[in-house]
All heavy atoms as an XYZ file, in Angstrom:
752
protein
N     -26.267    -24.868     29.648
C     -26.347    -24.807     28.202
C     -26.441    -23.354     27.728
O     -25.795    -22.977     26.754
C     -27.584    -25.619     27.768
C     -27.706    -25.732     26.302
S     -26.371    -26.771     25.721
C     -26.855    -27.023     24.097
N     -27.273    -22.614     28.417
C     -27.441    -21.211     28.062
C     -26.142    -20.441     28.278
O     -25.787    -19.577     27.486
C     -28.555    -20.623     28.915
C     -28.972    -19.273     28.482
C     -30.106    -18.768     29.301
N     -31.316    -18.851     28.510
C     -32.500    -18.476     28.908
N     -32.663    -18.032     30.129
N     -33.537    -18.552     28.126
N     -25.434    -20.757     29.349
C     -24.163    -20.091     29.650
C     -23.132    -20.391     28.555
O     -22.383    -19.499     28.125
C     -23.672    -20.550     31.016
C     -22.404    -19.880     31.431
C     -21.970    -20.304     32.786
N     -22.480    -19.352     33.743
C     -22.394    -19.473     35.040
N     -21.858    -20.554     35.558
N     -22.849    -18.560     35.831
N     -23.089    -21.623     28.072
C     -22.168    -21.997     26.991
C     -22.513    -21.242     25.706
O     -21.621    -20.756     25.009
C     -22.224    -23.507     26.751
C     -21.370    -24.031     25.603
C     -19.888    -23.810     25.906
C     -21.666    -25.475     25.348
N     -23.797    -21.124     25.413
C     -24.227    -20.390     24.220
C     -23.778    -18.932     24.288
O     -23.233    -18.396     23.330
C     -25.753    -20.475     24.067
C     -26.276    -19.622     22.964
C     -26.092    -19.989     21.633
C     -26.940    -18.437     23.245
C     -26.573    -19.195     20.612
C     -27.416    -17.637     22.229
C     -27.240    -18.026     20.904
N     -24.016    -18.285     25.414
C     -23.623    -16.876     25.546
C     -22.108    -16.703     25.518
O     -21.599    -15.729     24.980
C     -24.212    -16.265     26.814
C     -25.687    -15.993     26.694
C     -26.581    -16.472     27.636
C     -26.184    -15.257     25.629
C     -27.930    -16.229     27.527
C     -27.532    -15.009     25.507
C     -28.404    -15.500     26.459
O     -29.748    -15.250     26.340
N     -21.375    -17.654     26.058
C     -19.907    -17.585     26.022
C     -19.416    -17.700     24.591
O     -18.555    -16.911     24.151
C     -19.297    -18.704     26.881
O     -19.803    -18.607     28.207
C     -17.785    -18.607     26.897
N     -19.936    -18.646     23.840
C     -19.537    -18.808     22.449
C     -19.950    -17.596     21.612
O     -19.195    -17.146     20.734
C     -20.139    -20.081     21.866
C     -19.562    -21.395     22.384
C     -20.320    -22.574     21.801
C     -18.089    -21.496     22.086
N     -21.116    -17.048     21.881
C     -21.565    -15.858     21.178
C     -20.644    -14.676     21.465
O     -20.255    -13.944     20.556
C     -23.002    -15.508     21.576
C     -23.619    -14.299     20.885
C     -23.758    -14.573     19.390
C     -24.948    -13.967     21.511
N     -20.257    -14.509     22.716
C     -19.351    -13.428     23.091
C     -17.984    -13.591     22.422
O     -17.423    -12.632     21.896
C     -19.202    -13.389     24.625
C     -18.302    -12.312     25.108
C     -18.701    -10.984     25.075
C     -17.036    -12.604     25.595
C     -17.872     -9.976     25.519
C     -16.197    -11.612     26.036
C     -16.615    -10.293     25.997
N     -17.452    -14.807     22.391
C     -16.168    -15.063     21.730
C     -16.284    -14.789     20.235
O     -15.400    -14.176     19.631
C     -15.693    -16.514     22.002
C     -14.519    -16.884     21.123
C     -15.346    -16.684     23.467
N     -17.373    -15.232     19.614
C     -17.584    -15.009     18.186
C     -17.644    -13.523     17.864
O     -17.044    -13.060     16.893
C     -18.868    -15.717     17.740
C     -19.201    -15.509     16.302
C     -18.462    -16.156     15.314
C     -20.229    -14.672     15.923
C     -18.754    -15.974     13.982
C     -20.531    -14.474     14.598
C     -19.798    -15.128     13.621
N     -18.362    -12.752     18.675
C     -18.463    -11.306     18.445
C     -17.104    -10.643     18.596
O     -16.730     -9.779     17.797
C     -19.509    -10.680     19.396
C     -20.906    -11.134     18.975
C     -19.408     -9.161     19.395
C     -21.996    -10.721     19.932
N     -16.316    -11.047     19.571
C     -14.980    -10.470     19.747
C     -14.068    -10.778     18.569
O     -13.295     -9.922     18.125
C     -14.346    -10.968     21.048
C     -14.896    -10.261     22.261
O     -15.386     -9.150     22.156
N     -14.828    -10.919     23.397
N     -14.155    -11.994     18.055
C     -13.337    -12.355     16.887
C     -13.765    -11.545     15.672
O     -12.921    -11.047     14.921
C     -13.436    -13.880     16.615
C     -12.836    -14.229     15.268
C     -12.756    -14.659     17.723
N     -15.066    -11.370     15.478
C     -15.555    -10.602     14.330
C     -15.134     -9.135     14.420
O     -14.762     -8.538     13.421
C     -17.079    -10.698     14.235
C     -17.570    -12.087     13.880
S     -16.884    -12.696     12.333
C     -17.684    -11.622     11.194
N     -15.155     -8.566     15.607
C     -14.730     -7.174     15.771
C     -13.241     -7.038     15.503
O     -12.788     -6.087     14.868
C     -15.108     -6.651     17.183
C     -14.437     -5.325     17.469
C     -16.609     -6.525     17.307
N     -12.455     -8.002     15.939
C     -11.010     -7.962     15.698
C     -10.707     -8.101     14.208
O      -9.798     -7.460     13.681
C     -10.314     -9.062     16.485
N     -11.452     -8.932     13.511
C     -11.229     -9.120     12.075
C     -11.773     -7.959     11.244
O     -11.368     -7.770     10.110
C     -11.882    -10.426     11.592
C     -11.219    -11.657     12.122
C      -9.804    -11.745     11.603
C      -9.116    -12.980     12.121
N      -7.751    -13.073     11.708
N     -12.696     -7.178     11.773
C     -13.243     -6.047     11.039
C     -12.162     -5.014     10.738
O     -12.185     -4.369      9.687
C     -14.385     -5.407     11.813
N     -11.202     -4.854     11.636
C     -10.109     -3.913     11.385
C      -9.282     -4.347     10.179
O      -8.859     -3.516      9.385
C      -9.212     -3.794     12.618
C      -9.912     -3.083     13.771
O     -10.870     -2.330     13.488
O      -9.507     -3.293     14.927
N      -9.050     -5.651     10.022
C      -8.323     -6.145      8.858
C      -9.111     -5.873      7.573
O      -8.535     -5.528      6.543
C      -8.053     -7.646      8.985
C      -7.115     -7.964     10.130
O      -6.353     -7.054     10.549
O      -7.142     -9.111     10.617
N     -10.421     -6.012      7.619
C     -11.247     -5.755      6.443
C     -11.226     -4.292      6.041
O     -11.157     -3.955      4.860
N     -11.255     -3.407      7.019
C     -11.205     -1.983      6.728
C      -9.858     -1.610      6.117
O      -9.791     -0.835      5.167
C     -11.501     -1.162      8.002
C     -12.964     -1.353      8.399
C     -11.190      0.308      7.797
C     -13.319     -0.766      9.738
N      -8.796     -2.183      6.643
C      -7.465     -1.933      6.062
C      -7.397     -2.432      4.627
O      -6.795     -1.798      3.762
C      -6.377     -2.601      6.899
C      -6.200     -1.945      8.266
O      -6.606     -0.770      8.407
O      -5.663     -2.611      9.173
N      -8.045     -3.555      4.360
C      -8.078     -4.080      2.996
C      -8.838     -3.176      2.044
O      -8.435     -2.983      0.898
N      -9.934     -2.604      2.524
C     -10.716     -1.690      1.687
C      -9.908     -0.443      1.374
O      -9.883      0.027      0.241
C     -12.044     -1.333      2.380
C     -12.957     -2.557      2.396
C     -12.733     -0.165      1.685
C     -14.207     -2.386      3.212
N      -9.208      0.097      2.386
C      -8.377      1.275      2.140
C      -7.224      0.950      1.188
O      -6.855      1.765      0.346
C      -7.831      1.841      3.450
C      -8.853      2.582      4.260
C      -8.997      2.352      5.616
C      -9.689      3.519      3.666
C      -9.936      3.030      6.360
C     -10.642      4.200      4.407
C     -10.751      3.952      5.756
O     -11.680      4.632      6.488
N      -6.663     -0.237      1.308
C      -5.595     -0.646      0.396
C      -6.093     -0.768     -1.040
O      -5.423     -0.341     -1.976
N      -7.279     -1.347     -1.211
C      -7.847     -1.478     -2.556
C      -8.157     -0.103     -3.148
O      -7.945      0.129     -4.339
C      -9.111     -2.330     -2.501
N      -8.648      0.808     -2.317
C      -8.945      2.157     -2.793
C      -7.686      2.865     -3.263
O      -7.673      3.504     -4.320
C      -9.616      2.977     -1.671
O     -10.802      2.300     -1.256
C      -9.976      4.360     -2.152
N      -6.612      2.722     -2.516
C      -5.358      3.369     -2.933
C      -4.799      2.722     -4.194
O      -4.216      3.413     -5.033
C      -4.334      3.338     -1.799
O      -3.925      2.014     -1.535
N      -4.981      1.411     -4.343
C      -4.529      0.742     -5.565
C      -5.297      1.245     -6.784
O      -4.715      1.510     -7.834
C      -4.686     -0.774     -5.452
C      -3.679     -1.401     -4.517
O      -2.683     -0.723     -4.180
O      -3.887     -2.564     -4.119
N      -6.615      1.378     -6.654
C      -7.427      1.866     -7.772
C      -7.029      3.288     -8.127
O      -6.896      3.644     -9.301
C      -8.934      1.781     -7.428
C      -9.772      2.559     -8.423
C      -9.386      0.336     -7.381
N      -6.812      4.119     -7.121
C      -6.421      5.506     -7.394
C      -5.046      5.586     -8.047
O      -4.811      6.449     -8.881
C      -6.419      6.317     -6.102
C      -7.809      6.655     -5.651
C      -7.800      7.595     -4.494
N      -9.171      7.916     -4.128
C      -9.504      8.569     -3.058
N      -8.566      8.986     -2.231
N     -10.762      8.830     -2.793
N      -4.133      4.700     -7.685
C      -2.795      4.762     -8.282
C      -2.805      4.305     -9.739
O      -2.017      4.785    -10.541
C      -1.807      3.921     -7.471
O      -2.113      2.548     -7.575
N      -3.701      3.388    -10.102
C      -3.760      2.892    -11.474
C      -4.709      3.696    -12.348
O      -4.692      3.559    -13.562
C      -4.211      1.427    -11.509
C      -3.163      0.477    -11.034
C      -3.392     -0.345     -9.943
C      -1.950      0.402    -11.662
C      -2.432     -1.223     -9.507
C      -0.971     -0.470    -11.232
C      -1.213     -1.285    -10.144
N      -5.552      4.521    -11.760
C      -6.610      5.170    -12.523
C      -6.085      6.197    -13.513
O      -6.510      6.213    -14.667
C      -7.617      5.824    -11.583
C      -8.768      6.429    -12.312
C      -9.743      5.623    -12.860
C      -8.864      7.790    -12.492
C     -10.795      6.162    -13.550
C      -9.909      8.340    -13.184
C     -10.885      7.524    -13.719
N      -5.178      7.065    -13.103
C      -4.687      8.112    -14.009
C      -3.977      7.552    -15.242
O      -4.272      7.980    -16.353
C      -3.784      9.092    -13.264
C      -4.577     10.127    -12.505
O      -5.695     10.434    -12.862
N      -3.984     10.657    -11.451
N      -3.041      6.600    -15.094
C      -2.418      6.055    -16.321
C      -3.409      5.349    -17.238
O      -3.342      5.488    -18.454
C      -1.373      5.070    -15.795
C      -1.125      5.453    -14.395
C      -2.382      6.078    -13.899
N      -4.354      4.628    -16.658
C      -5.328      3.914    -17.485
C      -6.257      4.898    -18.190
O      -6.577      4.726    -19.370
C      -6.110      2.896    -16.633
C      -5.182      1.753    -16.232
C      -7.319      2.361    -17.379
C      -5.790      0.762    -15.293
N      -6.688      5.951    -17.483
C      -7.569      6.922    -18.131
C      -6.835      7.677    -19.244
O      -7.424      7.970    -20.289
C      -8.143      7.905    -17.111
O      -7.123      8.696    -16.560
N      -5.551      7.970    -19.046
C      -4.776      8.600    -20.124
C      -4.623      7.671    -21.322
O      -4.706      8.107    -22.468
C      -3.401      9.021    -19.607
C      -3.480     10.160    -18.599
O      -4.516     10.850    -18.573
O      -2.509     10.340    -17.849
N      -4.424      6.381    -21.069
C      -4.323      5.403    -22.152
C      -5.641      5.314    -22.925
O      -5.639      5.273    -24.162
C      -3.943      4.033    -21.597
C      -3.877      2.888    -22.596
C      -2.742      3.131    -23.581
C      -3.698      1.573    -21.877
N      -6.751      5.303    -22.209
C      -8.058      5.230    -22.873
C      -8.295      6.471    -23.721
O      -8.799      6.387    -24.849
C      -9.172      5.034    -21.833
C      -9.080      3.628    -21.257
C     -10.548      5.272    -22.433
C      -9.996      3.377    -20.085
N      -7.920      7.646    -23.210
C      -8.088      8.863    -24.001
C      -7.190      8.860    -25.233
O      -7.591      9.331    -26.303
C      -7.809     10.091    -23.145
C      -8.889     10.420    -22.105
C      -8.464     11.601    -21.253
C     -10.213     10.694    -22.775
N      -5.976      8.300    -25.126
C      -5.091      8.209    -26.293
C      -5.674      7.263    -27.340
O      -5.650      7.561    -28.541
C      -3.703      7.739    -25.864
N      -6.211      6.135    -26.895
C      -6.847      5.200    -27.832
C      -8.053      5.863    -28.493
O      -8.280      5.728    -29.699
C      -7.239      3.895    -27.108
C      -5.983      3.126    -26.704
C      -8.153      3.036    -27.974
C      -6.255      1.947    -25.802
N      -8.827      6.612    -27.694
C      -9.974      7.327    -28.248
C      -9.564      8.368    -29.272
O     -10.247      8.569    -30.275
N      -8.435      9.034    -29.050
C      -7.950     10.023    -30.018
C      -7.555      9.356    -31.330
O      -7.845      9.874    -32.414
C      -6.768     10.786    -29.435
N      -6.913      8.202    -31.227
C      -6.508      7.473    -32.435
C      -7.740      7.004    -33.216
O      -7.826      7.176    -34.436
C      -5.586      6.293    -32.073
C      -4.255      6.820    -31.545
C      -5.366      5.377    -33.275
C      -3.381      5.766    -30.916
N      -8.689      6.427    -32.509
C      -9.905      5.946    -33.170
C     -10.705      7.116    -33.737
O     -11.268      7.030    -34.841
C     -10.750      5.104    -32.191
C     -12.116      4.774    -32.759
C     -10.017      3.831    -31.819
N     -10.766      8.239    -33.004
C     -11.461      9.422    -33.497
C     -10.828      9.988    -34.751
O     -11.519     10.403    -35.680
N      -9.492      9.992    -34.786
C      -8.793     10.469    -35.984
C      -9.059      9.552    -37.173
O      -9.308     10.021    -38.292
C      -7.281     10.564    -35.708
O      -7.065     11.424    -34.590
C      -6.533     11.095    -36.905
N      -9.029      8.241    -36.924
C      -9.320      7.295    -38.003
C     -10.755      7.475    -38.503
O     -11.015      7.444    -39.717
C      -9.103      5.863    -37.519
N     -11.692      7.689    -37.589
C     -13.078      7.918    -37.992
C     -13.234      9.213    -38.769
O     -14.002      9.284    -39.731
N     -12.519     10.245    -38.348
C     -12.564     11.511    -39.067
C     -12.036     11.380    -40.474
O     -12.604     11.938    -41.427
N     -10.962     10.631    -40.628
C     -10.410     10.399    -41.970
C     -11.379      9.583    -42.828
O     -11.510      9.829    -44.031
C      -9.057      9.703    -41.869
C      -7.920     10.543    -41.280
C      -6.668      9.687    -41.097
C      -7.640     11.752    -42.166
N     -12.048      8.644    -42.207
C     -13.020      7.828    -42.937
C     -14.197      8.686    -43.424
O     -14.633      8.565    -44.576
C     -13.510      6.721    -42.010
C     -14.504      5.807    -42.616
C     -14.838      4.714    -41.637
N     -16.118      4.142    -41.965
C     -16.767      3.303    -41.214
N     -16.260      2.942    -40.069
N     -17.911      2.825    -41.590
N     -14.685      9.559    -42.545
C     -15.780     10.450    -42.927
C     -15.317     11.409    -44.022
O     -16.043     11.673    -44.991
C     -16.301     11.215    -41.693
C     -17.232     12.346    -42.093
C     -17.005     10.264    -40.742
N     -14.100     11.921    -43.908
C     -13.557     12.833    -44.919
C     -13.462     12.147    -46.279
O     -13.803     12.735    -47.315
C     -12.192     13.339    -44.474
C     -11.535     14.277    -45.443
C     -11.989     15.583    -45.579
C     -10.460     13.851    -46.215
C     -11.390     16.454    -46.480
C      -9.851     14.706    -47.121
C     -10.316     16.004    -47.246
O      -9.727     16.855    -48.133
N     -13.014     10.885    -46.273
C     -12.908     10.156    -47.537
C     -14.282      9.931    -48.162
O     -14.452     10.072    -49.380
C     -12.208      8.821    -47.297
N     -15.269      9.599    -47.335
C     -16.622      9.401    -47.876
C     -17.199     10.709    -48.387
O     -17.922     10.736    -49.378
C     -17.530      8.811    -46.795
C     -17.284      7.350    -46.537
C     -18.315      6.799    -45.581
C     -18.110      5.308    -45.410
N     -19.162      4.709    -44.587
N     -16.911     11.796    -47.691
C     -17.428     13.096    -48.103
C     -16.839     13.504    -49.461
O     -17.536     13.984    -50.335
C     -17.066     14.118    -47.056
C     -17.829     15.409    -47.121
C     -18.560     15.899    -48.145
C     -17.919     16.370    -46.078
N     -19.101     17.104    -47.824
C     -18.726     17.435    -46.547
C     -17.393     16.459    -44.811
C     -19.010     18.542    -45.786
C     -17.692     17.568    -44.048
C     -18.494     18.594    -44.533
N     -15.535     13.274    -49.621
C     -14.892     13.607    -50.892
C     -15.341     12.687    -52.018
O     -15.290     13.070    -53.183
C     -13.370     13.558    -50.764
C     -12.825     14.823    -50.138
O     -13.473     15.864    -50.146
N     -11.628     14.727    -49.594
N     -15.749     11.467    -51.676
C     -16.230     10.541    -52.697
C     -17.640     10.892    -53.150
O     -18.130     10.323    -54.128
C     -16.195      9.110    -52.169
N     -18.283     11.803    -52.426
C     -19.611     12.257    -52.832
C     -20.740     11.363    -52.366
O     -21.814     11.378    -52.964
N     -20.520     10.600    -51.324
C     -21.588      9.724    -50.834
C     -22.689     10.558    -50.185
O     -22.444     11.604    -49.599
C     -21.030      8.720    -49.830
C     -20.118      7.689    -50.456
C     -19.757      6.591    -49.496
O     -20.489      6.375    -48.515
O     -18.726      5.938    -49.731
N     -23.900     10.065    -50.286
C     -25.054     10.766    -49.735
C     -25.282     10.355    -48.277
O     -24.842      9.312    -47.822
C     -26.308     10.444    -50.563
C     -26.170     10.860    -51.990
N     -26.200     12.174    -52.375
C     -25.991     10.137    -53.132
C     -26.051     12.256    -53.687
N     -25.920     11.019    -54.172
N     -25.982     11.186    -47.565
C     -26.365     10.934    -46.174
C     -25.153     10.711    -45.265
O     -25.124      9.799    -44.450
C     -27.322      9.749    -46.077
C     -28.511      9.879    -46.958
N     -29.479     10.845    -46.753
C     -28.884      9.206    -48.075
C     -30.398     10.743    -47.684
N     -30.076      9.755    -48.519
N     -24.159     11.530    -45.419
C     -22.952     11.430    -44.608
C     -23.176     12.036    -43.215
O     -22.421     11.770    -42.286
C     -21.762     12.097    -45.330
C     -20.421     11.675    -44.718
C     -21.867     13.593    -45.293
C     -20.019     10.319    -45.048
N     -24.259     12.821    -43.071
C     -24.516     13.513    -41.811
C     -24.707     12.535    -40.648
O     -24.276     12.796    -39.517
C     -25.748     14.416    -41.908
C     -25.599     15.561    -42.881
C     -25.989     15.162    -44.297
O     -26.592     14.090    -44.502
O     -25.666     15.922    -45.212
N     -25.332     11.409    -40.915
C     -25.568     10.418    -39.870
C     -24.248      9.874    -39.330
O     -24.078      9.709    -38.125
C     -26.419      9.284    -40.425
C     -26.742      8.235    -39.374
C     -27.572      7.125    -39.916
N     -28.851      7.677    -40.364
C     -29.750      6.984    -41.027
N     -29.514      5.730    -41.336
N     -30.886      7.531    -41.400
N     -23.324      9.611    -40.209
C     -22.027      9.090    -39.767
C     -21.232     10.155    -39.019
O     -20.564      9.856    -38.024
C     -21.230      8.574    -40.960
C     -20.041      7.766    -40.534
C     -19.523      6.868    -41.645
O     -20.252      6.610    -42.616
O     -18.386      6.437    -41.496
N     -21.309     11.395    -39.472
C     -20.623     12.489    -38.777
C     -21.181     12.634    -37.370
O     -20.426     12.770    -36.395
C     -20.755     13.813    -39.567
C     -20.266     14.982    -38.744
C     -20.013     13.728    -40.881
N     -22.494     12.600    -37.232
C     -23.109     12.735    -35.912
C     -22.745     11.557    -35.006
O     -22.544     11.724    -33.809
C     -24.629     12.860    -36.042
C     -25.072     14.145    -36.707
S     -24.489     15.619    -35.863
C     -25.439     15.536    -34.373
N     -22.635     10.366    -35.577
C     -22.243      9.201    -34.788
C     -20.834      9.328    -34.235
O     -20.587      9.055    -33.061
N     -19.907      9.743    -35.087
C     -18.521      9.903    -34.620
C     -18.394     11.034    -33.618
O     -17.687     10.927    -32.623
C     -17.570     10.132    -35.796
C     -17.237      8.853    -36.490
C     -17.721      8.422    -37.681
C     -16.379      7.823    -36.016
N     -17.213      7.192    -37.981
C     -16.382      6.798    -36.976
C     -15.610      7.661    -34.868
C     -15.649      5.638    -36.824
C     -14.872      6.508    -34.724
C     -14.896      5.508    -35.692
N     -19.084     12.129    -33.854
C     -19.035     13.251    -32.913
C     -19.653     12.863    -31.575
O     -19.131     13.207    -30.515
C     -19.739     14.475    -33.495
C     -18.995     15.121    -34.628
S     -17.361     15.697    -34.157
C     -17.806     17.034    -33.088
N     -20.750     12.144    -31.612
C     -21.381     11.678    -30.369
C     -20.477     10.749    -29.584
O     -20.404     10.819    -28.360
N     -19.771      9.863    -30.302
C     -18.846      8.956    -29.629
C     -17.690      9.718    -28.984
O     -17.284      9.412    -27.865
C     -18.318      7.924    -30.620
N     -17.173     10.730    -29.670
C     -16.070     11.525    -29.105
C     -16.520     12.318    -27.885
O     -15.813     12.378    -26.876
C     -15.505     12.463    -30.166
S     -14.612     11.606    -31.467
N     -17.707     12.908    -27.961
C     -18.230     13.654    -26.813
C     -18.472     12.720    -25.630
O     -18.155     13.040    -24.488
C     -19.511     14.416    -27.214
C     -19.156     15.544    -28.178
C     -20.242     14.959    -25.995
C     -20.359     16.204    -28.803
N     -19.030     11.546    -25.897
C     -19.258     10.568    -24.836
C     -17.954     10.151    -24.180
O     -17.859     10.057    -22.951
C     -19.983      9.343    -25.405
C     -20.145      8.229    -24.416
C     -21.113      8.318    -23.430
C     -19.333      7.113    -24.471
C     -21.268      7.299    -22.513
C     -19.472      6.080    -23.558
C     -20.449      6.170    -22.576
N     -16.928      9.910    -24.981
C     -15.632      9.503    -24.445
C     -15.050     10.573    -23.530
O     -14.548     10.278    -22.449
C     -14.670      9.195    -25.585
C     -13.291      8.684    -25.192
C     -13.413      7.323    -24.535
C     -12.395      8.616    -26.399
N     -15.136     11.815    -23.943
C     -14.623     12.909    -23.118
C     -15.418     13.056    -21.825
O     -14.856     13.253    -20.759
C     -14.632     14.216    -23.897
C     -13.609     14.254    -25.006
C     -12.187     14.147    -24.484
O     -11.888     14.746    -23.434
O     -11.378     13.477    -25.136
N     -16.744     12.975    -21.915
C     -17.571     13.115    -20.717
C     -17.339     11.983    -19.728
O     -17.313     12.206    -18.519
C     -19.048     13.194    -21.103
C     -19.510     14.490    -21.738
C     -20.982     14.403    -22.111
C     -19.269     15.659    -20.807
N     -17.184     10.769    -20.222
C     -16.925      9.644    -19.330
C     -15.590      9.835    -18.621
O     -15.471      9.560    -17.423
C     -16.964      8.307    -20.111
C     -16.393      7.178    -19.304
C     -18.385      7.986    -20.497
N     -14.582     10.314    -19.332
C     -13.292     10.566    -18.693
C     -13.379     11.598    -17.593
O     -12.830     11.426    -16.503
N     -14.114     12.669    -17.838
C     -14.263     13.725    -16.827
C     -15.059     13.223    -15.630
O     -14.686     13.466    -14.474
C     -14.936     14.968    -17.462
C     -15.340     15.966    -16.403
C     -14.006     15.601    -18.475
N     -16.134     12.502    -15.884
C     -16.967     12.003    -14.786
C     -16.214     10.977    -13.952
O     -16.285     10.993    -12.718
C     -18.285     11.429    -15.343
C     -19.156     12.563    -15.888
C     -19.045     10.657    -14.279
C     -20.360     12.103    -16.655
N     -15.470     10.080    -14.597
C     -14.715      9.073    -13.841
C     -13.615      9.722    -13.008
O     -13.369      9.316    -11.873
C     -14.122      8.038    -14.794
C     -15.162      7.173    -15.468
S     -16.131      6.200    -14.334
C     -14.944      4.987    -13.842
N     -12.953     10.725    -13.537
C     -11.932     11.425    -12.741
C     -12.568     12.143    -11.560
O     -12.000     12.198    -10.487
C     -11.155     12.403    -13.605
C     -10.125     11.720    -14.474
C      -9.247     12.724    -15.206
C      -8.231     11.955    -16.027
N      -7.291     12.849    -16.686
N     -13.760     12.689    -11.756
C     -14.451     13.350    -10.649
C     -14.872     12.351     -9.576
O     -14.853     12.665     -8.383
C     -15.669     14.103    -11.166
N     -15.228     11.142     -9.985
C     -15.645     10.156     -9.004
C     -14.498      9.571     -8.207
O     -14.617      9.350     -7.007
C     -16.388      9.008     -9.725
C     -17.783      9.367    -10.141
S     -18.623      8.074    -11.086
C     -18.334      6.618    -10.137
N     -13.360      9.329     -8.857
C     -12.251      8.658     -8.182
C     -11.221      9.597     -7.590
O     -10.305      9.171     -6.924
C     -11.559      7.684     -9.141
C     -12.333      6.421     -9.338
C     -12.990      6.187    -10.526
C     -12.413      5.491     -8.345
C     -13.697      5.035    -10.723
C     -13.125      4.331     -8.518
C     -13.776      4.106     -9.712
N     -11.305     10.878     -7.870
C     -10.297     11.797     -7.318
C     -10.871     12.667     -6.290
O     -11.646     12.965     -5.744
C      -9.676     12.633     -8.418
C      -8.875     11.812     -9.361
S      -7.545     11.021     -8.444
C      -7.044      9.778     -9.494
């Protein structure tokens, strides 16, 4: 009984070691896929951010010309969002490249 257990354990370990190479190849394949899609997607996100930032800037400009009070809070919000967007893009490129 003990001999059968050790034989099955040895076969199981050999199968797991053989399959580990397939898993490593899969991880490398997924990494290359993420790297190939990352640059176009990050450029698209930055373009969308530029469009939204421009729309926000125009909105703040219109409110400023209309003479609304306490416009500083909205200006700081839009500027903070733009800075955050740029920093996230730089950090993500540093992590994946």
